[in-house]
N, C-alpha and C positions, 0 to 999 in steps of 0.2 A: 865791914858791912856799910853800904851806902845809907845815908839818911833818907828817911821816908819822904817821898814827894807826892803830893796830891794835886790832881787836876780834874777839871770837869770837861767832858766832851758833849757837845750838843750836835746832833746830826738829823738830817732830814733828806727826803727824796721825793720826787714827784714825777708824774707822767701825764702829759696832756692828751688824754685819750684812753689810757689804761686798758690795753697797752697803747702806747703812743710815744712821741718824742719825750725822752726822759733825761733827768739829771739829778745829781745829788749835791749836797753841801754839808760841810762839817767844820766846826770851830773848836779849838782847844782853849779853855778859859782858866785863868787863875781864880780859884774859888774865893780867895780872900779879897781880891780887888775887883773881880769881874772883868779884868782886862783880857782881851783876846791874845793868845800867845801864838797861834797858828791857824790858818784857814786852808780848806781844801774844797774843791768843787770840780765837777766834770760833767760834760754832756756825754751820755752813754748810748745814744741812738734810741731805737724803739725798744721799750721795755715796759713792765708793769710798775705800778706804784711800789709794791712790796719789794721788787728787785732793786729799785732805786733807793729805797730806804735802807736795805741791807748794805748796799754799796756805800751809802753815806756813813753807816756805822763802821764798816771796815776802814774807810778812809780816815775817819776820826781817830780810831784806835791806833792806826799806823802812824798818824801825825803825832799823837801823844808819845808813842814809843820812840819816834825819831827825835823828839825834843830832848829826851833824857836817856840816851843810849846806854849810859853807864849805871842807871838806877836799878836795873835788874828787877828782882822781886820786891824791891822797896817802892816801886811806882804803884800808886793807887789811882785808879781812874773811875770816876762816877759818871756814867752815861745818862743823859737826859734826852728823851725823844718823845714826840707826840704820836708815835706809832705803837698802839697797844700790841699789835701782832709781834713786832720785833722785841719789844720789852718783855712780854710774857714768854715768848719762845726762848730768848736768850737767858731769862731768869730760871728757866726749867719748869715753869708752871703750865705751859701749853706744849702739847706735842707738835712736832714739825712734820706735817703730813704731805705738804706739796713737794714734789720732787725737785722743783727749781729752787726751793728755799733751803733744802738740806745742805748742799755744798756751800752756799753763801754763809749759813750759820756756822758751818765747820770752819770756814776761812776766818770769820770774825772771832771765833773761840780760840783760834790758833795764834792770834796776834800777840796776846798777853796771857799769862797764867789766869785761869778762871777765877782764882781766889783774889786776884788783883782788881777785878772789875765788878762794879755794882751797877744796877739799872734802875731807872726811875721814869715812870710815865709823867709827862707834863702836858698841860693844855697847849694847843697850837699857838695861842697868844703869847706864851712864854718861850716859844722856840723860833722867834722871828729872825734871828741872825742866820741860823742854818737854813731856814726857809728862803731867805733872800738870796743866799748863796746858791741854793738849788735852782731858783728861778733865774738868776744870772746865768747859770750854766745852760739852762734850757733856752734862754734868749740867745745865747751865743750859738748854740746848735742850730736854732732857727735861721740865724744869719750866716751859717756855713763856716763857723769858726769854733774854736775851743775857748773855754773860760780862761782868763788871765788874772792872776792875783793883783797885778798892778792897776787893773782897771776896775777892781771891785770897790763898791761903796757900801757894802753890807755892814762893815764895822762902823762907818761914819753914821749910818742910819739907825744903829742900835746902841743906845747909851749903855755904858758899862754899869753893872750892878753887882753888889756883893752876893755871893751864892752860898757862903759857908754856913749861914744860919737857917737855910731852908730845910725843913724836915723831910725825910724820905717818905715816899707814898706808902700807906698802909691800906690793905683791902683792894678790891678790884678797881683799877683806874677807870675814871669816867662814869662811875655809878653815881647817879644824882642823889640817891638816898643814903647809901652806906659810904660811898665815895672815897676819894683819896684823902689822906690826913690834911693836906694843905687846903683842899677844897672845903672840907668840913670846918677847918679853922677860919677860913675866910667868910664862910656863911655865918658862923657864930658871931664874928666881929661885925658883920653887916646886919645882923638880925635887929629889927626895930628901926632901921634907917628909913627915913621918910621918903627919900628920893634916890633911886638907883639908876636913873637914866643919865647918861653922860654924852657930851658931844663926841662926834667922830674925831679921833686923834688925827693930827697932822701927819703927813707922810714921814715915816721914820720914828715916830713916837709910839712906844708900846701901848697896846690897849689894855689898860688896867681895870677895866670894868669888872665887877664881881656880881654874880647873880644873887638876887635877894633870896632870903630863906623861903622855901616853899610854904605857901599858905593856902591849902586846899579850900575850895569854896563849893557849896552844894550847887548842883545844876540849877540854872535859872528857871523860874516858873514859866509855863507856856504863856505866850502873848495873848492878851484879850483881843476881842474883835475891834476893828477900827471904830473911831468915834463917828457918831451920826452927824446929820446936818445941824445947823444952828437951832432950828425949831425943835428938832428931836431932843437936842441936849437941854433945851429950856424946860421940856416937860418930862424928861426921863433921866434916870441916873447915868452918870458918865460910864461908858463901856470901854473906852480906850484911853490912852494917855498922851496921844499925839499933841493935844493942845491944852493939857491940864496945867494950869498956872503953877500949881504947887510942886510939880516935878521939873518944870523947866525944859530946855532943849536937851536932847540926849547927847552923850558922847558917841559919835559915829566913827567906827573903825572900818576904814576901807582896806581890805586885805589883798595885797598884790603879791602873787607868787613871783619869785625871781624869773628872769629869762633863762633860756636854755643854756646848758653847758655841754661839753662834748659827751657827757655821760647820760644826759636826758633822753635823747632819741633811742639810746640803747637800753633804756629802762633798767639802769644799774642802781643798786642801793648807793645813795650818796648823801650821807648825813654829816654829823659833826665829829665823827671819830676817824675819818679817813683823810685823804688829801683835801685841799680847799680849792676846788676848780674855779677858774675864771669863766666869765660868759664867753660863749662861742660867738662867731660872727652873726649867726642867727639870733642868739640871745641879746646881743647888743642892739640889733635892729628892733627886737621886741621891746627892749627898754626904751628906746627912742620913741616908738609909737605910743607906748604907755605915757611917756612924758608929754607928748603932743595932746593926748586925750585929756589928761588932767589939767594941762594949761588951758585947753578950750573950755573945760567945765568951770574952772576957777573956784572950786569949793574946798580943796585941800588946804588946811591951815598949818598943819604940823606933819613932820615925817619921822618915823621911828623904824629902825632896821635891825634885823638879825646881824650878829657880828661876822658872819661868814661872807667871804669875798663876793660870791655871786649876788648876794643881796645888797651888799654895799655898792657894788657897781650899778645895779638896777636903781637903787635909791639915789645915787649920785646923778644919774641921767635925769630923773624927775626933779630932783632938787635944783639942778642947774637951770631947768626951764622955769621953775616957780620962784627962784630966788630965796629958797628956804634952807635952813640948816638941817642936818640929819643927826638924830640922836640914836644911840645904840642901846638895846636892851638884850642882855644875855639870855633872858628867858625865851626869846623868839628864835633861837637857833633850832636847827633840825635835830631829829632823834639821832642818838649815837647808835649806829647799827653794828658796833663791835666788829667781829671777824667777817661780817658780811659786806663791809664797805667795798665798793667797786665791783661786786659780783651781780650777776643777773639773778632773777628769781629762780630760773632753772638751774643755775650753777649752785645756788644755795641748797636747793632741794637735792641735788646730786651729792653734795659734800656734807650737809648737815640736816638730813631728812627728818630725824626725830626732833631736833631743836626747832626746825621750821614748823612742824606740825603742832608742837606745844605752843609756839609763839602765836600761831593763827587761832588757837583755841582759847587763849587766855590773855587779857591785857596786862596781867601781872608778870608774864614771862618775858625775859629780856633776850635779845639775840645772843648768839654764841659769842663767848669771849668777853663778857662784862659790859655789853651795851645797855641801853635804857629800855625799860618796858614802857608801854603806852600809858600805864598808870603813873609812872614817874614823870613822863613828859607832860601829862595832863596837869599834874600838880604845879610844875614850874610855869606852864603856859597860863594857867588860871591865875597864878601869882602875878605874872607880867600883865595880864589883862587888868587885874584890879589896880595895879600901880598906874597904868596908863589911863584908865577910865577916871581914876581919882584926880590925876594931874590935869587932864584935858576935858573936864566936865563941860558939856555944851559945845565942844569944838569937833571939827572933822579932822581925823588923824589918819594918815596913810601909814599902814604897817607893811613893810616889805619883808616877807618871811618865806616859809617853806610849806610843803604839802602837809606834813603832820600837824604843825601848829595851826594852820588855817582850818583844816578839817576838825581839829580839836575845838577850836573856838566856835565853829558852827555847831558841832555836836553838843557842846555844853549849853549853847544858847537855846537849842531845841529841846534839851533835856533827853537826848537820845542815848541809847546804850553804846558801849565802846565798839561793838561790832559795826556800828554805823560808819566807822572810819573806812571800812572796806567797801562801802556802798556809795561813795562819792567819787565823781570824776573831777580832777583838778588839773587843768592844762598849764603849761608854762606861760608865765606872764598874764594869767587870768586874774579877774577881779571878782571879789566877793565882798559883801558889806553886812555888818551887824551893828545895830544901834543899841546902846545901853542907857537905861533910864535911872533916875535917882532912887527909885524904889527897888532896884536890883533886877528888874525885868529886862529882857532882851528881845529884839526883833530882827530876824534874819531877812534882809531886804534884797540880797542878790547872791548868786552862787555861780562861779565858773563862767563869768562873762568874758568872751574873747572877741567881741564885735569890734573893738578898737584895733585889733591885729589884722583885720581883713582889708 
C-alpha cells in the first residue's frame, strides 16, 4: 500500500459579465510548507461564474492526481474555495438543481474517490493565488491567447504560507454571526482591539485584515432643529449642536458608492459571497469624475474602503487625486447574498420564490445558502461606523462602500426601521453624507447625489 499523501487544492473561477469571458485557476499546495506544487489555468470563452468555478475545481483535482499517479486511494486532497455553491454542493449539503452544474459536479466527483476529498469554504482574501491564476487566464483570453504557465506571476505574488494548522470550517460558511470556525476564532482574537483599520496592502501581499467583533449600537436619536442666530442663542436654550463648543466638530462620513461593474446595469445581486468584479469602463469614468469632484472641494481628509475590488479601484482613483492613503475596513463590505450572487431579482424569484418572500418580509432572514441577513449586516456596519467615528473625530472621511452598508448607515442615523432599506434609491458612484457628533447624535446631510457625474 502506498504511503498516505496529503495536498491542498485551491481553485477559483470568474466571468467578466456572468455570463461573459471566463477563466479558471487552480493550484496544488504542500500543506506543510505552503509551497505550490502545480498550477493550472485556462480561458474557457463565454461562461458563468459557477461554470468557471467548477472547471477550476476539476482542473485542481486533476492536477493533484497527476502529481501522484501511484498514490491511489492513499491520496488525500483538501479543497479550499471561496465559492459557497461549489463547496456546499460537492460536500452534499446543497442539492444541485441547475442542469449546467450537474455534469460538472459529476466530472469533479469522478476525478478521485469521494472519500479522498474534503471541502472547505474560505474567504476570497485567502484564495488569492487561484484568483490571480483565473484573472491571468481571462486576461490572456482578452488578448486572443491562452494562459501559459511560464508567463504566470501568481506564485511570485502570493507568499507561501503553512496550511496544515488551519481548522476546517464548521457551520454555514460566510455567516457573520454563527460563521465558520476560523472566522469565529479570528473575531475572538480581535475582540477588544482598539484599531482594526489597516493600510491597503501592496500588490501581491495578502490582505490579512480581520473584521472587528460586532458591537450593535442603538439607533441614533433624531437630530434636533438647527441652531438659531447669535441673538437667539444668547436669549434661549441651544436647540442644535452645530456650534456647541462642548461637542466640537462632528466626524463627517462622506459615503461614496463604488462605480459600475458589468453586473450593475443588469441589476444582479453582487455582494461579498460571489466573484469580485472589477469596475467597467463606465465605472472607471465615474470614479474619475468623483475624484475630480472631491479634489475641487478639498474637504476629504481620510479615505476608508471596503475590501472588495470595485471599491478599492474607486477609492484608488480618488486617493490618487488627493494624495491620500486608503485604509481598509472589512465591516464595509457588501452583504453576502449566498446562492443569489450573480442572479437578477427575477431569476431569484423563479428559483427561490419562498426564500425570497421570507427575506423581503424579515431583516433576520438570510438569502438562500448561508448568506447574511440585514440584521447581521447592520451589526457589522454599526461596529465599523463606531470604529471610524472614534478614530476620526472631527474629521471628514470618505467611505467607499456599497449599497447595503450606505443605506444601513443612513437608516441607523435616521432611526428608521429595517424596511427603509427598500425605500431608498442609491445610484452607482453616488454620494451621501452623515455627520456624527460627540453625544452620539447623527445628521443626514445628503443622499444619492449624482450631480458630479453629469
